[in-house]
N, C-alpha and C positions, 0 to 999 in steps of 0.2 A: 852559377853559384852566387849566392848573395855576398855582398861586400861587407856585411856586418860581422860582428865577432863570431868566432867559431864556438859552437856549443857541443860538448860531448854528452851523449844521451845513453842511459841504460834503461832497458825495458824488461819487465819481469811479470810473470803471472804468479800471484800468490796462491799456491796450491800445493798439494802433496803428490808424491809419485804414485800413490795408490789410486788417486782419483783420475788423473790424466796422464797418459803415457803416449803422447803424440806431439808432433811439431806444434809450436805455438803460433798457429795461423793468424790469430788476432794481432799479435805483436809484429809478425812478418808483414801484414797489411799496413800497419802504422809506419813501419820503417820504409817499406816500398813507396808509400805515398810521399814521404819526406824526400826520398831519392828522386822520384818522378817529377816533383815540383822544384827540384834543385835547391831545396832549403838546406840540406846537409848532404855530405857525401858518405859513402859506405864506411869510411874509416871512423866516422863520428857517432855511430850507433852500435851498441852491443846489446845482445839479448842474454839475460841471465837465466839459467836453469836453477831454480831455488832448491831442486832436489840434489843437484850436483855441486852447486856453488853457494858459498856464504855471501849474501848480498853486500854486507858491510866490507868484507875483504875485497870483493870484486869491484865495488864502487871506488874504494881506496886505490886499488891497483890501476884502474882505468882513469882515475881522476875525473869522474863524471861531474857535470854541472847540473844535470837534470836526471831524475829517476821517475819513470812512469810505471805505476803498478796497476795491473788489471786484476780484478777480483770478482768472484761470485760470492754471494752472501755467506755460505758456510765457511768460507775462508777469510772473511773480513777481519776476525781477530788476528789471524796470521799477518795479513797486510798491515794492520795497525801496529803490531809488534815489530815488524820489519821497519816501518816508517819511524817508529820511536827510536830504534837503534841507530838508524841512519841520521836522524835529526841530532841525537846526542853526539855523534862522532863528527858530523859535518853540518854545523849550524847554518851555513849559507846555501846548502844544497836545495834546489827546487824539487819538491816532491809532489807528483801529480797522481791522482787516483782516477781510474776509469773502470769500465766494465759494467756487468749486469747489476752489481750491488749498488753502486752510486747512481746508476741510471734509474733504478727502482726506488731507492731511498735517498734522494739528493740531500735531504736535511741531515743525513748522518755524517756529512763531511765536517771535519773539525781538525784541530791540530792533532798530529803534526803535519797534515796534508796542507799544501799551499793552494792547490787548485783541484777542482773536480771536473772531469770531462763526462758529460751526460750524452747518452745515445751513441750513434755511430761517431767514432772519435777521430777519424782521419783528418777531416777539415779543421775541426776545432783544435786538435793537438798541433797541426801544422801552423795554424794562426798563432797559437801560444808560443811555439818555438820561434817564430818570426819576431814576435814582440820581445821575447827574451834576448834575441840577438841584437836588438837595438839598444838594450840597456847596458 
C-alpha cells in the first residue's frame, strides 16, 4: 500500500435502469486494477448505482475525494448534470469522466470535469490516483 494520503473514490456509470440492468463490469475492472496495484484498498472505493442511489447524497455520506463517471454518448447530458450538482455541493471534489463518450469525443471535456480518461482507463486512472495521493 502506498504511503501517500488516502483517497476515497466513488465510481458510477451515468445511465438509466432501462438501458443497462447488469453489473458495472467497467467500474469493477477499474476498482480491481487499483486493488491489484495496491494503490488503494477495498475500503477506499465505492460503486454508485445511479438508479438506486442519489450520487450527491452518496458522495456526501462517503466523503469521497474523487468521483469517476463513465458514460456513453446518449447519457452524456446526465453525466454532465450529475457533475454540475457534485461541483456545486463539493467544490474541491475531483471529477473524472471516462468511457466511450469522452474517448470518441475528447474535445467535449469541459467544466465541471477536472480530468478525462480516454481509451482503456485502468492504467491512466491508476496513474491519476497516484498523482492525487501525492498532493
